C-alpha positions in Angstrom: 0.0 0.0 0.0 1.1 3.5 -0.8 2.1 5.9 2.1 -0.9 7.1 4.1 -1.7 10.8 3.5 -4.6 13.1 4.2 -5.9 12.1 0.8 -7.1 8.9 2.4 -9.3 10.8 4.8 -13.0 10.8 3.9 -15.1 13.9 3.8 -18.8 14.0 3.2 -19.3 16.5 0.5 -19.2 17.0 -3.3 -16.5 18.6 -5.4 -18.3 21.5 -7.0 -15.3 23.5 -8.2 -11.8 22.4 -9.0 -8.8 24.2 -10.5 -5.0 24.1 -10.3 -5.1 25.8 -6.9 -7.9 24.2 -4.9 -10.9 21.8 -4.7 -14.1 23.3 -3.4 -16.2 20.8 -1.3 -19.9 21.5 -0.7 -22.5 19.5 1.1 -26.0 20.9 0.7 -27.4 18.1 2.8 -25.8 19.7 5.8 -24.8 23.3 5.3 -23.9 23.8 9.0 -21.2 21.2 9.0 -17.9 23.0 8.5 -15.9 19.9 7.8 -18.1 19.2 4.8 -18.1 22.7 3.3 -14.6 24.1 2.6 -11.8 24.8 0.2 -8.8 22.5 0.1 -5.6 24.0 -1.4 -3.6 21.7 -3.6 -0.5 23.9 -3.3 0.4 26.7 -1.0 -1.4 29.9 -2.2 0.1 33.3 -2.3 -1.6 35.8 0.0 -3.4 37.4 -3.0 -4.6 33.9 -4.1 -5.9 33.2 -0.6 -7.8 36.5 -0.4 -9.4 35.8 -3.8 -10.4 32.3 -2.8 -11.7 33.5 0.6 -13.8 36.1 -1.2 -15.2 33.5 -3.6 -16.1 31.1 -0.8 -17.7 33.8 1.4 -20.0 34.8 -1.5 -20.8 31.2 -2.3 -21.7 30.5 1.3 -23.6 33.7 1.8 -25.9 32.9 -1.1 -26.8 29.6 0.7 -27.2 31.1 4.2 -23.9 29.7 5.5 -22.0 31.9 7.9 -18.6 30.3 7.8 -15.6 29.9 5.6 -13.0 27.1 6.1 -9.7 26.3 4.3 -7.3 23.3 4.4 -3.7 23.9 3.5 -1.4 21.3 1.8 -0.1 18.5 4.1 3.1 19.2 6.0 3.2 22.8 5.1 3.3 25.2 8.0 2.1 28.8 7.5 4.8 31.4 8.0 4.6 33.9 10.9 3.4 36.5 8.4 0.5 34.2 7.5 -0.4 33.5 11.1 -0.4 37.2 11.9 -2.7 37.8 8.9 -5.1 35.1 10.1 -5.2 36.6 13.6 -5.7 40.1 12.2 -8.6 39.0 10.0 -10.3 37.0 12.8 -9.6 33.5 11.5 -9.1 30.6 13.9 -6.0 28.6 12.9 -5.0 25.2 14.0 -3.6 21.9 12.7 -4.4 18.2 12.7 -2.2 15.2 12.8 -2.7 12.0 10.8 -2.0 8.6 12.4 -2.2 5.0 11.1 -1.8 1.5 12.6 -1.9 -2.1 11.6 -4.5 -3.8 13.8 -2.0 -6.4 15.0 0.1 -3.6 16.5 -2.8 -2.3 18.7 -2.2 -3.2 22.4 -4.3 -6.0 23.8 -7.3 -4.8 25.9 -8.6 -7.0 28.7 -12.3 -7.8 28.7 -14.5 -5.9 31.1 -17.9 -7.4 31.8 -19.3 -3.9 32.5 -18.5 -2.8 28.9 -20.2 -4.2 25.8 -19.4 -3.0 22.3 -21.7 -3.7 19.4 -21.9 -2.7 15.7 -25.1 -0.8 15.2 -27.9 -2.8 13.6 -31.6 -2.2 13.6 -31.9 -3.1 17.2 -29.2 -0.6 18.3 -30.1 2.2 15.9 -32.5 4.2 18.2 -30.0 4.1 21.1 -27.1 5.2 18.8 -29.1 8.1 17.3 -30.2 9.2 20.8 -26.6 9.1 22.1 -25.3 11.0 19.1 -28.1 13.6 19.4 -27.3 14.3 23.0 -23.6 14.9 22.1 -24.4 17.1 19.0 -26.7 19.4 21.0 -23.6 21.2 22.1 -23.6 22.7 18.6 -27.3 23.6 18.5 -30.6 22.0 17.8 -30.4 22.6 14.0 -27.0 20.9 13.8 -28.1 18.0 16.0 -31.3 17.5 13.9 -29.3 17.5 10.7 -26.8 15.0 12.1 -29.7 12.6 12.8 -30.6 12.6 9.1 -26.9 12.1 8.2 -26.5 9.2 10.7 -29.5 7.5 9.1 -28.0 7.9 5.6 -24.7 6.5 6.9 -26.6 3.5 8.4 -27.7 2.5 5.0 -24.3 3.1 3.4 -22.1 0.0 3.2 -19.0 2.2 3.4 -19.9 3.0 7.1 -19.9 0.9 10.2 -21.4 2.6 13.3 -20.3 1.2 16.7 -21.9 1.8 20.1 -20.4 1.0 23.5 -22.5 0.3 26.6 -21.4 0.6 30.2 -23.6 -1.5 32.4 -26.3 -1.4 29.7 -26.2 2.4 29.2 -24.9 3.9 25.9 -21.6 5.4 26.8 -19.5 5.8 23.7 -19.4 5.5 20.0 -17.3 5.6 16.9 -18.0 5.6 13.1 -15.7 3.7 10.7 -15.3 4.6 7.1 -14.4 1.5 5.1 -12.2 1.7 2.0 -10.4 -1.0 0.0 -7.2 -0.7 2.1 -8.1 1.4 5.1 -10.7 1.7 7.9 -10.9 5.3 9.2 -11.9 5.9 12.8 -14.1 9.0 12.9 -16.0 10.7 15.7 -14.6 8.6 18.5 -16.4 9.9 21.6 -17.1 8.8 25.2 -19.7 10.5 27.3 -18.2 12.6 30.0 -19.9 10.5 32.7 -18.1 7.4 31.5 -14.6 8.6 30.8 -11.5 7.0 32.2 -13.1 3.6 32.2 -11.4 2.2 29.1 -14.3 2.6 26.8 -12.4 4.4 24.1 -9.7 1.7 24.0 -12.4 -1.0 23.7 -14.1 0.8 20.9 -10.8 0.9 19.1 -10.1 -2.7 19.9 -13.5 -3.6 18.3 -12.5 -1.8 15.1 -9.1 -3.6 15.0 -10.8 -7.0 15.4 -13.4 -6.3 12.8 -10.9 -5.0 10.2 -7.7 -7.1 10.8 -6.5 -6.8 7.2 -6.8 -3.0 6.8 -4.7 -0.1 7.9 -6.6 1.8 10.5 -6.3 5.5 10.2 -7.5 8.6 12.1 -7.1 12.4 12.4 -6.3 14.0 15.8 -6.3 17.6 16.8 -2.6 18.6 16.8 -3.0 20.7 20.0 -5.2 18.3 22.0 -4.3 15.4 24.4 -6.0 12.4 22.6 -3.1 12.3 20.1 -0.8 11.4 23.0 -3.0 8.4 23.7 -2.8 7.3 20.1 1.0 7.5 20.2 1.0 5.3 23.3 -1.2 2.9 21.5 1.4 2.4 18.8 -0.2 4.5 16.1 2.3 5.9 13.6 2.5 9.6 12.9 2.0 10.3 9.2 2.0 14.1 9.0 0.1 17.3 9.8 -2.2 19.7 8.0 -3.1 23.3 8.9 -6.6 24.6 8.7 -8.3 28.0 9.2 -11.9 29.0 9.6 -13.9 32.1 10.3 -17.5 32.4 11.4 -19.4 35.6 10.5 -22.3 37.0 12.4 -24.4 37.4 9.3 
């Protein structure tokens, strides 16, 4: 298999514009989802090129009632201090993500815990899964949570997705989605309810994925400034690179 890059990461959205500089991804099914509505630069733009692209995306989103703009920069390319100062001056939030991969056989063994049960979501688990997700998504508002329910239902019917739910003493406590490709299985949206953290639920969700997809390379993206990435490093995931992103949310 070729080297793992951010090109292996799945994004729900459609390419609506593409040129030598960028791809424009748009997802009319969920306009409030920033990670599905963005521009991804193929090469590092000049400041003038960025400003022109930002103006284009702002007008495109405004016409559809969207209040944000978001941009991904090429992998392993760190913006200069001048760029970072520009982002700060213009009100952009800047950050970066890190890409990790692992072969399932390299994941540390996890002891069974009778209090924790992990299941792939089928018809019997779907209502509990949707309710658990909805409670977590309410943090971003009712509209977002409602739209995510519809997206989860679409994913449930899509063979590229596996939805996994963890129970602690019979209560839904954590979940993860898996995007299945020919060579990779991408861990996405790994979450554990705050009431059930530090009980090993996240590790058992990952172990379930490793067991289900033993012949694939498991991949995931972690916030480059957050602590979960340190857990992945301890679990034998291999660092594959970083990517910067910026976004801005307007009031109208």
